C-alpha positions, 0 to 999 in steps of 0.5 A: 805698583802695577795695576794690570791683573793677570792669569797665570797658565801653567804647563807642568813638567820639566819641558813645561812653563809658566805664562802670565797673561796681562788682561790689558792686552800687553805683552805675555810674561813668561819663563820655560821651566828651568832646572838647577845647572848641572842636574835635571831637578826643577829650580824652584828658587828661580820659579819663585823669584820670577813669579813673586813680583806679578802674584799680588796682581794675579787674579786666578792660576790655571794649570793643565790637569795631566796625570801619569804617562802610560809606558813610562818608568815608575821612576819618571812618573814619580819625578813627574808627580812631584814636579806637578805638586811643586808647581801646584803649590805656587797658588797656595804660597800666594793665596791665589785660587788654582783652577785645573783644566784638561787639555782637550777642554782648553784645546777646544776653545783656543784652537777655534778657527784654526785648522788642526794639523794632522800627521801621518802615523804608520800602524804596523801589521798585526794579528786580529783576535782570530788570527787573521792578518791585519794589514799595516795602515796609515792614520791621520794623527792630530799634531797638537803641538803644531796646532797650538803653535797655530793658534798661539801665532794667531792669538798672540801675533807679536810673541816669539813663544822662544825660552831664551834669546838664543833659541830658534824654535818656539817652546811647547810649554810656553805655548801651552801655557799661554793658550791654558790662560787664554782659555781662562781669560775666555771663560771669564775665570 
């Protein structure tokens, strides 16, 4: 039997992932959120089969505390909430504690020592309340995905964060799930 203890980091949603962080320093074990072939439904059976062998050795499960997304349809928000609830049930099924962490909280810890990546965002001209014209301007917006990838590569230099052998780009959900688990380890949760 495996004597390694794990923390399970979970980035919810269809583009999310699950990541077991071994506390002995061995390689991460992760799965990008799978879908049932030919559908957009999350494959809960595949997720269960993935987590089942490691849950007995898992100390805690940590999930990103997310909310509905402003500007998306009610159908999309409903589907997201449904997938979130399904993922939140994993720790319950295995009798493990579930901790929720806000994105800015885990990012503050995981991004320590990493330069924040900023990208320009053009804001179109608009009118002020008094009717005067506010000119077009460029703001520098934090690129959370790029900054998280840089942090993950620093913390886990041997990991590829690819969701399959055919992938050539790191999977954002895998990166976030690994950093969420790292946050819990650093905070001694």
